[in-house]
C-alpha positions as CSV (number, residue, x, y, z in Angstrom):
1,M,12.3,46.5,11.3
2,L,10.1,44.8,13.8
3,G,11.3,41.4,12.5
4,I,14.9,42.3,12.8
5,L,14.4,43.4,16.5
6,I,12.6,40.2,17.3
7,M,15.2,38.0,15.7
8,S,18.1,39.8,17.3
9,R,16.8,39.1,20.8
10,A,18.5,36.5,22.9
11,P,16.8,33.1,23.3
12,T,14.6,33.3,26.4
13,D,14.6,29.5,27.2
14,T,15.2,29.0,30.9
15,P,14.5,26.0,33.1
16,A,11.1,27.6,34.4
17,R,9.9,28.3,30.9
18,D,10.8,24.7,29.8
19,R,8.9,23.4,32.8
20,A,5.7,25.7,31.8
21,V,5.8,24.3,28.2
22,D,6.2,20.7,29.4
23,L,3.2,21.5,31.8
24,A,1.1,23.2,28.9
25,L,1.7,20.0,26.6
26,L,0.6,17.6,29.4
27,L,-2.4,19.7,30.2
28,Q,-3.3,19.8,26.5
29,R,-2.9,16.0,26.1
30,V,-5.1,15.0,29.1
31,A,-7.6,17.7,28.4
32,S,-7.9,16.5,24.6
33,G,-8.1,13.0,25.7
34,A,-11.0,13.8,28.4
35,L,-12.8,15.8,25.8
36,L,-12.8,13.1,23.3
37,W,-13.7,10.4,25.6
38,A,-16.7,12.5,27.2
39,F,-18.2,13.7,23.8
40,H,-17.3,10.9,21.3
41,V,-16.3,7.6,22.8
42,R,-18.8,7.5,25.8
43,P,-21.8,8.3,23.6
44,K,-20.7,5.8,21.0
45,L,-20.4,3.1,23.9
46,E,-24.0,4.1,25.4
47,R,-25.5,3.6,22.1
48,F,-23.3,0.5,21.1
49,D,-25.9,-1.5,19.2
50,E,-27.3,1.4,17.2
51,E,-23.9,2.7,16.3
52,L,-22.7,-0.7,15.4
53,A,-25.6,-1.1,12.7
54,T,-25.5,2.5,11.4
55,F,-22.0,3.6,11.5
56,P,-20.7,5.0,8.3
57,D,-18.5,2.5,6.0
58,P,-16.1,4.9,4.3
59,F,-13.5,2.3,3.4
60,G,-15.8,-0.5,2.3
61,I,-14.8,-2.9,5.2
62,G,-18.2,-3.1,6.8
63,H,-20.1,-1.1,9.4
64,P,-18.7,-3.1,12.5
65,A,-15.1,-2.9,11.3
66,S,-15.4,1.0,10.5
67,F,-17.0,1.5,14.0
68,A,-14.4,-0.6,15.8
69,L,-11.4,1.4,14.0
70,A,-13.1,4.6,15.1
71,L,-13.5,3.4,18.7
72,L,-10.0,2.2,18.7
73,S,-8.7,5.5,17.4
74,E,-10.9,7.7,19.5
75,G,-10.8,5.6,22.7
76,L,-7.3,3.7,22.8
77,C,-5.3,6.3,21.1
78,S,-6.9,9.3,23.1
79,V,-5.6,7.5,26.4
80,A,-2.2,6.9,24.7
81,V,-1.8,10.6,23.9
82,A,-3.1,11.4,27.3
83,I,-0.5,9.3,29.3
84,G,2.2,10.3,26.5
85,I,3.1,6.7,25.1
86,A,3.5,6.4,21.3
87,T,2.2,9.9,21.3
88,R,2.8,11.2,18.0
89,L,1.6,7.8,16.2
90,S,-1.4,7.7,18.4
91,A,-2.4,11.3,17.7
92,L,-1.9,10.8,14.1
93,A,-4.3,8.0,14.1
94,I,-7.0,10.3,15.8
95,V,-6.2,13.1,13.0
96,L,-6.7,10.6,10.3
97,T,-10.0,9.6,11.9
98,M,-11.0,13.1,12.1
99,G,-10.1,13.7,8.5
100,T,-12.2,10.8,7.5
101,V,-15.1,12.6,9.2
102,L,-14.3,15.6,7.2
103,M,-14.2,13.6,3.9
104,L,-17.7,12.1,4.7
105,A,-19.0,15.7,5.5
106,A,-17.6,16.9,2.0
107,R,-19.6,13.8,0.6
108,G,-22.8,15.1,2.1
109,L,-23.1,12.5,5.0
110,E,-25.8,13.6,7.5
111,G,-24.7,13.8,11.0
112,A,-20.9,14.4,10.3
113,D,-19.9,17.0,12.8
114,V,-17.5,19.2,10.9
115,Q,-16.8,21.6,13.7
116,S,-15.9,18.9,16.3
117,A,-13.7,17.1,13.6
118,L,-11.8,20.1,12.9
119,L,-11.3,21.0,16.5
120,Y,-10.1,17.6,17.4
121,A,-7.8,17.3,14.3
122,L,-6.2,20.6,15.4
123,L,-5.9,19.6,19.1
124,Y,-4.2,16.5,18.1
125,L,-1.8,18.1,15.6
126,L,0.0,19.8,18.4
127,P,1.6,16.7,19.9
128,I,2.4,15.3,16.3
129,V,4.2,18.6,15.8
130,A,5.6,19.5,19.2
131,G,6.1,16.0,20.8
132,P,4.6,15.0,24.2
133,G,7.1,17.0,26.3
134,H,9.0,15.7,29.2
135,L,6.1,14.9,31.2
136,S,5.3,11.8,29.4
137,L,6.2,7.9,29.0
138,D,7.7,8.6,25.7
139,H,10.2,10.9,27.3
140,R,10.9,8.2,29.8
141,L,11.3,5.6,27.2
142,R,13.4,7.7,24.8
143,H,16.5,5.6,25.0
144,R,14.5,2.3,24.4
145,Y,12.9,4.1,21.4
146,G,16.1,5.0,20.0
147,A,17.5,1.5,20.1
148,I,14.3,0.2,18.5
149,R,14.4,2.8,15.6
150,R,18.1,2.1,15.0
151,R,17.4,-1.7,14.7
152,V,14.5,-0.9,12.3
153,E,16.6,1.4,10.3
154,R,19.5,-1.2,10.0
155,R,16.8,-3.9,8.8
156,I,15.5,-1.5,6.3
157,L,18.8,-0.6,5.0
158,A,19.8,-4.2,4.7
159,W,16.5,-5.0,2.9
160,I,17.1,-2.1,0.6
161,A,20.7,-3.4,0.0
162,S,19.5,-7.0,-0.8
163,E,16.9,-5.7,-3.3
164,A,19.5,-3.8,-5.3
């Protein structure tokens, strides 16, 4: 009965509510980026030499390469998410990095921080699902993104047609 009442209500989206949602998405993006920088990137940079030598190598590409990928994901991608450029792709890179930490923890790696990895993965899932909101560079560049997407789709379709 309650479900019927809730579903029968008129939509409550108003310009004020839309602004509040956009502001909340901005706050979430910036706060997530600041937290990731403060508690993951900065300590890695402060202990750069030690981290470079001992960083886990989950994909067999070497400790320095694995460390560089983690720094790029946590550092560069967190800034991209915070300012809202390539938001979904950048957030996905961070979620995959945190998923790797969880995989390493499941394999028994000492020092793999499961709690932090889960929290960051959840924080960065939000922009993947909800998008960056209107207060982002992605929103300002949406027309350019649309043109690029259409060009890529045409090339993929042409490639598929040539392979058939």
